[in-house]
C-alpha positions, 0 to 999 in steps of 0.5 A: 538504471544499474540494476540487472537480472540475476544480480543482487541489488543494492537497496535503500529504504527512505522512511524505513521507520514509518508505518509502510517503511518498517513493513517493507524491512519485514517483507525483506527479511520474511522473504529472504530477498537477496541483496548486495546491500540494504541501507536504512534512512529516516529523516535528516533531523531523526535520532539514531535508531537501529532496526532488527533485519533477521539476525542482525541490526541495521543503523538508520542514518538521517538522509541529508540529500538525495545525492546520497542515494545515487550509488543504489539500484532501488530506492523506496520512498516510503514518506509523504508526497512532498519529501518524496517529490523533493527526492525525485527532483533531486534525481531528476534525469534518468540515467544508466547509473542512477537508481530506480525510484519506487514511490510509495507515497501514493496515498489519496492522490493521483500520480502523474509522475510515474506508472503505477504497478501492482502484482496481478494488474501490471505484466510482469515482463513490463517491469524492466521496460517501465522502469527505464523511466527511472521511477514507478509508483505504488498504489493506495492500498484501497485502489490495489484492492479495489482493481484486484477484486474488479479484475477477479470479478470481470465485471466491467459492466456492473455497477459497484457500491463500495465503502472503504473504511480506513485504519489510522495507519492509512495516515502514517505513524503520525496519525497512529500517535494522535489516535493513541494519545486521543483515546487515552485522553478521552478516557481520562476525561482530558481530551481537549480538542482545537478549533477545526480539529477532528476527534479520532478516538472512539469515532467513525467519520468522513475526512474533509477531503473525503471526495478528493480522496475517493476520486483519487483512489478511483482514478488509481484503480481505473488506472491499474485496470486500464479502464473506468469501472462504474464504481461509486466509493465512500471512504470513512475513517475508523478508531482502529490503529492497522487494517482496512475494510472494504465493502462492495455491493453488486448484482452478480450471482453469489456463487459465481463470485465465489468461484471467481474469488477462489481462482484469483491471485492474491485474494483469500475467500474466507468461508462463513464458518471461519469466524477468525476472519471477521474483522480488520485486526484478523487481517494484520500480517496477512499478505492476501486480501481477505474476502467474505461473499454473502448472498444478498438478494438481488446480488451479493455483498462482499466484506474485504479486510487487508493490511493496509501497510503490508499492501502498500509494501508488497508491490514495491518489493515485487518490482525489486523481485522482477528486476532481480529475477528478469520477471520471475517474481514469486509474488502473485 
């Protein structure tokens, strides 16, 4: 790839109007990431749009072919897996002149075609070497949160029971739209579900692929950690728009757990007297994973809240920061 330390990068975001792509645009602006060029793409059949980035508006263009991305240093693929795979195939041979692809489509499937990377879990000095392969992948936000917590607790030998409660944003903008539409229809007594269709509104449920989703998230967490923790994960869906909750139970001393969480990067320990951080809506817009440690004899229960879209976008920006600075990223 053409990116070099100390030089402003040419960036492209494919899927800039989606849930994760939009968060990535926001983060680039919030952190004032210096770039030589920032180009925003959506699907080829999308209607023309413009997105505010700082004090200016950038157009969002329809991506017609992977060849349009060849001139960029880093290309973020914030799109569904199949669409990302087509672009990756279109730029299949890494070369000095080809862009680094950062694949953000890793929602609930095992990533086999690229190394997983995330702040606090991947050594910063390894990014440049890994990037030489032409593609890096960002983990599922739940996998990232699980691995971050397990590393902080240093609990390799401990059995952990975990339940992830995903909001609609985990399924992208289409899921958010479906939830809003169903909620309005249900309130007006107009909801009419098709055969086999799951009610999203006012319902907590297990996805038909729950076992596979849990397996893939666990595999991603193990890949990030470099070992397979003793974790049993259940994944449920809830009728919230944004944010994810993750509940963990394990047999460790609560005071010891609190001390470790306070010292860990990427985590924000929330004290019991802070009632403003209790639900997933409280985590929206936060970069850190909010964690409340609750004493539950004979161990501890952790109530963790995070903005899943931001937690997907953060590792992607972290990659670009490391490539530009030569390893001195400002992210944890």
